[in-house]
PDB file of N, H, CA, C and O in Angstrom:
ATOM      1  N   MET A   1      31.404  -7.278  -5.471  1.00  0.00           N
ATOM      2  CA  MET A   1      30.369  -8.149  -4.900  1.00  0.00           C
ATOM      3  C   MET A   1      29.163  -7.314  -4.454  1.00  0.00           C
ATOM      4  O   MET A   1      28.021  -7.753  -4.594  1.00  0.00           O
ATOM      5  N   GLU A   2      29.408  -6.123  -3.924  1.00  0.00           N
ATOM      6  H   GLU A   2      30.335  -5.766  -3.810  1.00  0.00           H
ATOM      7  CA  GLU A   2      28.291  -5.343  -3.395  1.00  0.00           C
ATOM      8  C   GLU A   2      27.257  -4.981  -4.458  1.00  0.00           C
ATOM      9  O   GLU A   2      26.061  -5.105  -4.194  1.00  0.00           O
ATOM     10  N   PRO A   3      27.671  -4.534  -5.665  1.00  0.00           N
ATOM     11  CA  PRO A   3      26.651  -4.201  -6.678  1.00  0.00           C
ATOM     12  C   PRO A   3      25.755  -5.395  -7.000  1.00  0.00           C
ATOM     13  O   PRO A   3      24.543  -5.245  -7.158  1.00  0.00           O
ATOM     14  N   ALA A   4      26.358  -6.581  -7.097  1.00  0.00           N
ATOM     15  H   ALA A   4      27.343  -6.703  -6.969  1.00  0.00           H
ATOM     16  CA  ALA A   4      25.573  -7.784  -7.403  1.00  0.00           C
ATOM     17  C   ALA A   4      24.611  -8.073  -6.255  1.00  0.00           C
ATOM     18  O   ALA A   4      23.449  -8.414  -6.479  1.00  0.00           O
ATOM     19  N   PHE A   5      25.100  -7.936  -5.036  1.00  0.00           N
ATOM     20  H   PHE A   5      26.044  -7.659  -4.854  1.00  0.00           H
ATOM     21  CA  PHE A   5      24.267  -8.177  -3.851  1.00  0.00           C
ATOM     22  C   PHE A   5      23.115  -7.175  -3.822  1.00  0.00           C
ATOM     23  O   PHE A   5      21.965  -7.526  -3.558  1.00  0.00           O
ATOM     24  N   ARG A   6      23.459  -5.921  -4.099  1.00  0.00           N
ATOM     25  H   ARG A   6      24.393  -5.636  -4.313  1.00  0.00           H
ATOM     26  CA  ARG A   6      22.429  -4.882  -4.094  1.00  0.00           C
ATOM     27  C   ARG A   6      21.402  -5.143  -5.184  1.00  0.00           C
ATOM     28  O   ARG A   6      20.206  -4.932  -4.986  1.00  0.00           O
ATOM     29  N   GLN A   7      21.881  -5.607  -6.345  1.00  0.00           N
ATOM     30  H   GLN A   7      22.853  -5.778  -6.506  1.00  0.00           H
ATOM     31  CA  GLN A   7      20.974  -5.882  -7.460  1.00  0.00           C
ATOM     32  C   GLN A   7      20.026  -7.018  -7.087  1.00  0.00           C
ATOM     33  O   GLN A   7      18.827  -6.944  -7.356  1.00  0.00           O
ATOM     34  N   ALA A   8      20.562  -8.062  -6.470  1.00  0.00           N
ATOM     35  H   ALA A   8      21.536  -8.122  -6.252  1.00  0.00           H
ATOM     36  CA  ALA A   8      19.734  -9.199  -6.057  1.00  0.00           C
ATOM     37  C   ALA A   8      18.723  -8.741  -5.003  1.00  0.00           C
ATOM     38  O   ALA A   8      17.556  -9.132  -5.038  1.00  0.00           O
ATOM     39  N   PHE A   9      19.185  -7.911  -4.069  1.00  0.00           N
ATOM     40  H   PHE A   9      20.133  -7.593  -4.040  1.00  0.00           H
ATOM     41  CA  PHE A   9      18.321  -7.404  -3.012  1.00  0.00           C
ATOM     42  C   PHE A   9      17.210  -6.543  -3.606  1.00  0.00           C
ATOM     43  O   PHE A   9      16.050  -6.636  -3.203  1.00  0.00           O
ATOM     44  N   GLN A  10      17.586  -5.701  -4.575  1.00  0.00           N
ATOM     45  H   GLN A  10      18.528  -5.625  -4.903  1.00  0.00           H
ATOM     46  CA  GLN A  10      16.605  -4.819  -5.219  1.00  0.00           C
ATOM     47  C   GLN A  10      15.553  -5.663  -5.936  1.00  0.00           C
ATOM     48  O   GLN A  10      14.356  -5.390  -5.845  1.00  0.00           O
ATOM     49  N   HIS A  11      16.012  -6.686  -6.646  1.00  0.00           N
ATOM     50  H   HIS A  11      16.984  -6.907  -6.719  1.00  0.00           H
ATOM     51  CA  HIS A  11      15.085  -7.546  -7.388  1.00  0.00           C
ATOM     52  C   HIS A  11      14.142  -8.260  -6.416  1.00  0.00           C
ATOM     53  O   HIS A  11      12.954  -8.424  -6.693  1.00  0.00           O
ATOM     54  N   ASP A  12      14.683  -8.675  -5.288  1.00  0.00           N
ATOM     55  H   ASP A  12      15.648  -8.542  -5.063  1.00  0.00           H
ATOM     56  CA  ASP A  12      13.878  -9.363  -4.290  1.00  0.00           C
ATOM     57  C   ASP A  12      12.878  -8.393  -3.667  1.00  0.00           C
ATOM     58  O   ASP A  12      11.777  -8.784  -3.280  1.00  0.00           O
ATOM     59  N   ASN A  13      13.272  -7.136  -3.575  1.00  0.00           N
ATOM     60  H   ASN A  13      14.166  -6.818  -3.889  1.00  0.00           H
ATOM     61  CA  ASN A  13      12.429  -6.128  -2.939  1.00  0.00           C
ATOM     62  C   ASN A  13      11.279  -5.692  -3.833  1.00  0.00           C
ATOM     63  O   ASN A  13      10.275  -5.177  -3.341  1.00  0.00           O
ATOM     64  N   ASP A  14      11.411  -5.890  -5.139  1.00  0.00           N
ATOM     65  H   ASP A  14      12.226  -6.308  -5.539  1.00  0.00           H
ATOM     66  CA  ASP A  14      10.396  -5.418  -6.080  1.00  0.00           C
ATOM     67  C   ASP A  14       9.007  -5.937  -5.729  1.00  0.00           C
ATOM     68  O   ASP A  14       8.053  -5.164  -5.647  1.00  0.00           O
ATOM     69  N   SER A  15       8.896  -7.241  -5.523  1.00  0.00           N
ATOM     70  H   SER A  15       9.671  -7.870  -5.590  1.00  0.00           H
ATOM     71  CA  SER A  15       7.586  -7.821  -5.221  1.00  0.00           C
ATOM     72  C   SER A  15       7.091  -7.339  -3.861  1.00  0.00           C
ATOM     73  O   SER A  15       5.892  -7.153  -3.654  1.00  0.00           O
ATOM     74  N   GLU A  16       8.042  -7.138  -2.926  1.00  0.00           N
ATOM     75  H   GLU A  16       9.016  -7.289  -3.094  1.00  0.00           H
ATOM     76  CA  GLU A  16       7.667  -6.683  -1.593  1.00  0.00           C
ATOM     77  C   GLU A  16       7.104  -5.274  -1.663  1.00  0.00           C
ATOM     78  O   GLU A  16       6.098  -4.964  -1.025  1.00  0.00           O
ATOM     79  N   VAL A  17       7.759  -4.423  -2.444  1.00  0.00           N
ATOM     80  H   VAL A  17       8.576  -4.675  -2.963  1.00  0.00           H
ATOM     81  CA  VAL A  17       7.317  -3.034  -2.605  1.00  0.00           C
ATOM     82  C   VAL A  17       5.942  -3.012  -3.262  1.00  0.00           C
ATOM     83  O   VAL A  17       5.062  -2.253  -2.856  1.00  0.00           O
ATOM     84  N   LEU A  18       5.765  -3.854  -4.281  1.00  0.00           N
ATOM     85  H   LEU A  18       6.480  -4.470  -4.610  1.00  0.00           H
ATOM     86  CA  LEU A  18       4.489  -3.928  -4.984  1.00  0.00           C
ATOM     87  C   LEU A  18       3.397  -4.389  -4.025  1.00  0.00           C
ATOM     88  O   LEU A  18       2.291  -3.849  -4.017  1.00  0.00           O
ATOM     89  N   PHE A  19       3.725  -5.395  -3.220  1.00  0.00           N
ATOM     90  H   PHE A  19       4.623  -5.834  -3.227  1.00  0.00           H
ATOM     91  CA  PHE A  19       2.774  -5.954  -2.263  1.00  0.00           C
ATOM     92  C   PHE A  19       2.344  -4.901  -1.249  1.00  0.00           C
ATOM     93  O   PHE A  19       1.152  -4.726  -0.995  1.00  0.00           O
ATOM     94  N   SER A  20       3.329  -4.194  -0.663  1.00  0.00           N
ATOM     95  H   SER A  20       4.297  -4.337  -0.869  1.00  0.00           H
ATOM     96  CA  SER A  20       2.999  -3.167   0.329  1.00  0.00           C
ATOM     97  C   SER A  20       2.251  -2.015  -0.330  1.00  0.00           C
ATOM     98  O   SER A  20       1.419  -1.364   0.303  1.00  0.00           O
ATOM     99  N   GLY A  21       2.548  -1.768  -1.593  1.00  0.00           N
ATOM    100  H   GLY A  21       3.224  -2.296  -2.107  1.00  0.00           H
ATOM    101  CA  GLY A  21       1.836  -0.713  -2.325  1.00  0.00           C
ATOM    102  C   GLY A  21       0.367  -1.061  -2.469  1.00  0.00           C
ATOM    103  O   GLY A  21      -0.504  -0.206  -2.309  1.00  0.00           O
ATOM    104  N   VAL A  22       0.098  -2.325  -2.775  1.00  0.00           N
ATOM    105  H   VAL A  22       0.805  -3.020  -2.905  1.00  0.00           H
ATOM    106  CA  VAL A  22      -1.292  -2.786  -2.913  1.00  0.00           C
ATOM    107  C   VAL A  22      -2.005  -2.693  -1.568  1.00  0.00           C
ATOM    108  O   VAL A  22      -3.156  -2.261  -1.494  1.00  0.00           O
ATOM    109  N   ILE A  23      -1.319  -3.099  -0.512  1.00  0.00           N
ATOM    110  H   ILE A  23      -0.384  -3.449  -0.571  1.00  0.00           H
ATOM    111  CA  ILE A  23      -1.908  -3.044   0.837  1.00  0.00           C
ATOM    112  C   ILE A  23      -2.225  -1.605   1.211  1.00  0.00           C
ATOM    113  O   ILE A  23      -3.295  -1.317   1.747  1.00  0.00           O
ATOM    114  N   LEU A  24      -1.274  -0.686   0.921  1.00  0.00           N
ATOM    115  H   LEU A  24      -0.405  -0.920   0.486  1.00  0.00           H
ATOM    116  CA  LEU A  24      -1.505   0.730   1.221  1.00  0.00           C
ATOM    117  C   LEU A  24      -2.697   1.258   0.441  1.00  0.00           C
ATOM    118  O   LEU A  24      -3.504   2.024   0.966  1.00  0.00           O
ATOM    119  N   ASP A  25      -2.803   0.840  -0.826  1.00  0.00           N
ATOM    120  H   ASP A  25      -2.147   0.218  -1.253  1.00  0.00           H
ATOM    121  CA  ASP A  25      -3.902   1.301  -1.679  1.00  0.00           C
ATOM    122  C   ASP A  25      -5.242   0.838  -1.108  1.00  0.00           C
ATOM    123  O   ASP A  25      -6.188   1.618  -1.001  1.00  0.00           O
ATOM    124  N   VAL A  26      -5.306  -0.438  -0.744  1.00  0.00           N
ATOM    125  H   VAL A  26      -4.538  -1.072  -0.830  1.00  0.00           H
ATOM    126  CA  VAL A  26      -6.550  -0.992  -0.181  1.00  0.00           C
ATOM    127  C   VAL A  26      -6.891  -0.305   1.135  1.00  0.00           C
ATOM    128  O   VAL A  26      -8.048   0.018   1.402  1.00  0.00           O
ATOM    129  N   LEU A  27      -5.855  -0.086   1.959  1.00  0.00           N
ATOM    130  H   LEU A  27      -4.914  -0.348   1.743  1.00  0.00           H
ATOM    131  CA  LEU A  27      -6.059   0.549   3.256  1.00  0.00           C
ATOM    132  C   LEU A  27      -6.605   1.964   3.080  1.00  0.00           C
ATOM    133  O   LEU A  27      -7.536   2.372   3.773  1.00  0.00           O
ATOM    134  N   CYS A  28      -6.011   2.706   2.143  1.00  0.00           N
ATOM    135  H   CYS A  28      -5.254   2.374   1.580  1.00  0.00           H
ATOM    136  CA  CYS A  28      -6.462   4.080   1.896  1.00  0.00           C
ATOM    137  C   CYS A  28      -7.911   4.102   1.419  1.00  0.00           C
ATOM    138  O   CYS A  28      -8.707   4.933   1.857  1.00  0.00           O
ATOM    139  N   LYS A  29      -8.246   3.173   0.510  1.00  0.00           N
ATOM    140  H   LYS A  29      -7.600   2.498   0.154  1.00  0.00           H
ATOM    141  CA  LYS A  29      -9.619   3.111  -0.001  1.00  0.00           C
ATOM    142  C   LYS A  29     -10.593   2.770   1.121  1.00  0.00           C
ATOM    143  O   LYS A  29     -11.681   3.340   1.207  1.00  0.00           O
ATOM    144  N   TRP A  30     -10.188   1.828   1.984  1.00  0.00           N
ATOM    145  H   TRP A  30      -9.304   1.366   1.914  1.00  0.00           H
ATOM    146  CA  TRP A  30     -11.059   1.412   3.082  1.00  0.00           C
ATOM    147  C   TRP A  30     -11.299   2.565   4.047  1.00  0.00           C
ATOM    148  O   TRP A  30     -12.427   2.800   4.479  1.00  0.00           O
ATOM    149  N   VAL A  31     -10.224   3.288   4.385  1.00  0.00           N
ATOM    150  H   VAL A  31      -9.307   3.097   4.035  1.00  0.00           H
ATOM    151  CA  VAL A  31     -10.346   4.436   5.299  1.00  0.00           C
ATOM    152  C   VAL A  31     -11.238   5.500   4.681  1.00  0.00           C
ATOM    153  O   VAL A  31     -12.081   6.090   5.358  1.00  0.00           O
ATOM    154  N   TRP A  32     -11.045   5.741   3.378  1.00  0.00           N
ATOM    155  H   TRP A  32     -10.361   5.262   2.828  1.00  0.00           H
ATOM    156  CA  TRP A  32     -11.844   6.764   2.694  1.00  0.00           C
ATOM    157  C   TRP A  32     -13.317   6.379   2.666  1.00  0.00           C
ATOM    158  O   TRP A  32     -14.187   7.222   2.887  1.00  0.00           O
ATOM    159  N   LEU A  33     -13.598   5.098   2.391  1.00  0.00           N
ATOM    160  H   LEU A  33     -12.892   4.414   2.211  1.00  0.00           H
ATOM    161  CA  LEU A  33     -14.991   4.638   2.358  1.00  0.00           C
ATOM    162  C   LEU A  33     -15.627   4.711   3.739  1.00  0.00           C
ATOM    163  O   LEU A  33     -16.792   5.086   3.872  1.00  0.00           O
ATOM    164  N   THR A  34     -14.867   4.354   4.764  1.00  0.00           N
ATOM    165  H   THR A  34     -13.921   4.049   4.656  1.00  0.00           H
ATOM    166  CA  THR A  34     -15.380   4.419   6.133  1.00  0.00           C
ATOM    167  C   THR A  34     -15.697   5.857   6.504  1.00  0.00           C
ATOM    168  O   THR A  34     -16.734   6.145   7.102  1.00  0.00           O
ATOM    169  N   TRP A  35     -14.778   6.767   6.137  1.00  0.00           N
ATOM    170  H   TRP A  35     -13.936   6.533   5.651  1.00  0.00           H
ATOM    171  CA  TRP A  35     -14.975   8.195   6.427  1.00  0.00           C
ATOM    172  C   TRP A  35     -16.205   8.720   5.690  1.00  0.00           C
ATOM    173  O   TRP A  35     -16.983   9.502   6.234  1.00  0.00           O
ATOM    174  N   LEU A  36     -16.366   8.278   4.447  1.00  0.00           N
ATOM    175  H   LEU A  36     -15.734   7.642   4.004  1.00  0.00           H
ATOM    176  CA  LEU A  36     -17.507   8.707   3.632  1.00  0.00           C
ATOM    177  C   LEU A  36     -18.811   8.211   4.260  1.00  0.00           C
ATOM    178  O   LEU A  36     -19.796   8.946   4.325  1.00  0.00           O
ATOM    179  N   ARG A  37     -18.808   6.967   4.717  1.00  0.00           N
ATOM    180  H   ARG A  37     -18.008   6.369   4.664  1.00  0.00           H
ATOM    181  CA  ARG A  37     -19.997   6.383   5.319  1.00  0.00           C
ATOM    182  C   ARG A  37     -20.367   7.148   6.591  1.00  0.00           C
ATOM    183  O   ARG A  37     -21.543   7.406   6.847  1.00  0.00           O
ATOM    184  N   GLU A  38     -19.358   7.506   7.383  1.00  0.00           N
ATOM    185  H   GLU A  38     -18.402   7.296   7.175  1.00  0.00           H
ATOM    186  CA  GLU A  38     -19.608   8.265   8.609  1.00  0.00           C
ATOM    187  C   GLU A  38     -20.194   9.628   8.277  1.00  0.00           C
ATOM    188  O   GLU A  38     -21.089  10.110   8.972  1.00  0.00           O
ATOM    189  N   LYS A  39     -19.690  10.252   7.213  1.00  0.00           N
ATOM    190  H   LYS A  39     -18.963   9.861   6.648  1.00  0.00           H
ATOM    191  CA  LYS A  39     -20.179  11.560   6.797  1.00  0.00           C
ATOM    192  C   LYS A  39     -21.644  11.467   6.364  1.00  0.00           C
ATOM    193  O   LYS A  39     -22.457  12.323   6.714  1.00  0.00           O
ATOM    194  N   VAL A  40     -21.972  10.423   5.601  1.00  0.00           N
ATOM    195  H   VAL A  40     -21.311   9.728   5.317  1.00  0.00           H
ATOM    196  CA  VAL A  40     -23.351  10.229   5.137  1.00  0.00           C
ATOM    197  C   VAL A  40     -24.273  10.012   6.339  1.00  0.00           C
ATOM    198  O   VAL A  40     -25.378  10.554   6.394  1.00  0.00           O
ATOM    199  N   LYS A  41     -23.803   9.214   7.298  1.00  0.00           N
ATOM    200  H   LYS A  41     -22.906   8.774   7.253  1.00  0.00           H
ATOM    201  CA  LYS A  41     -24.585   8.933   8.493  1.00  0.00           C
ATOM    202  C   LYS A  41     -24.824  10.235   9.266  1.00  0.00           C
ATOM    203  O   LYS A  41     -25.905  10.463   9.810  1.00  0.00           O
ATOM    204  N   TYR A  42     -23.787  11.081   9.301  1.00  0.00           N
ATOM    205  H   TYR A  42     -22.909  10.896   8.859  1.00  0.00           H
ATOM    206  CA  TYR A  42     -23.873  12.326  10.053  1.00  0.00           C
ATOM    207  C   TYR A  42     -24.860  13.305   9.420  1.00  0.00           C
ATOM    208  O   TYR A  42     -25.553  14.046  10.118  1.00  0.00           O
ATOM    209  N   PHE A  43     -24.911  13.295   8.090  1.00  0.00           N
ATOM    210  H   PHE A  43     -24.348  12.693   7.524  1.00  0.00           H
ATOM    211  CA  PHE A  43     -25.771  14.253   7.395  1.00  0.00           C
ATOM    212  C   PHE A  43     -27.242  13.842   7.368  1.00  0.00           C
ATOM    213  O   PHE A  43     -28.116  14.672   7.118  1.00  0.00           O
ATOM    214  N   ARG A  44     -27.513  12.570   7.624  1.00  0.00           N
ATOM    215  H   ARG A  44     -26.803  11.896   7.827  1.00  0.00           H
ATOM    216  CA  ARG A  44     -28.904  12.126   7.562  1.00  0.00           C
ATOM    217  C   ARG A  44     -29.704  12.533   8.786  1.00  0.00           C
ATOM    218  O   ARG A  44     -30.893  12.229   8.876  1.00  0.00           O
TER     219      ARG A  44
END
């Protein structure tokens, strides 16, 4: 029973992992852009 349960759990987790991956990607890009903007502001 455990392998089947684990398989179902893994399948259910796939979309969750993908979703959090997208959120992390957006968050990283946003932080990088904010940091870049601050750097540009500092150099002007």
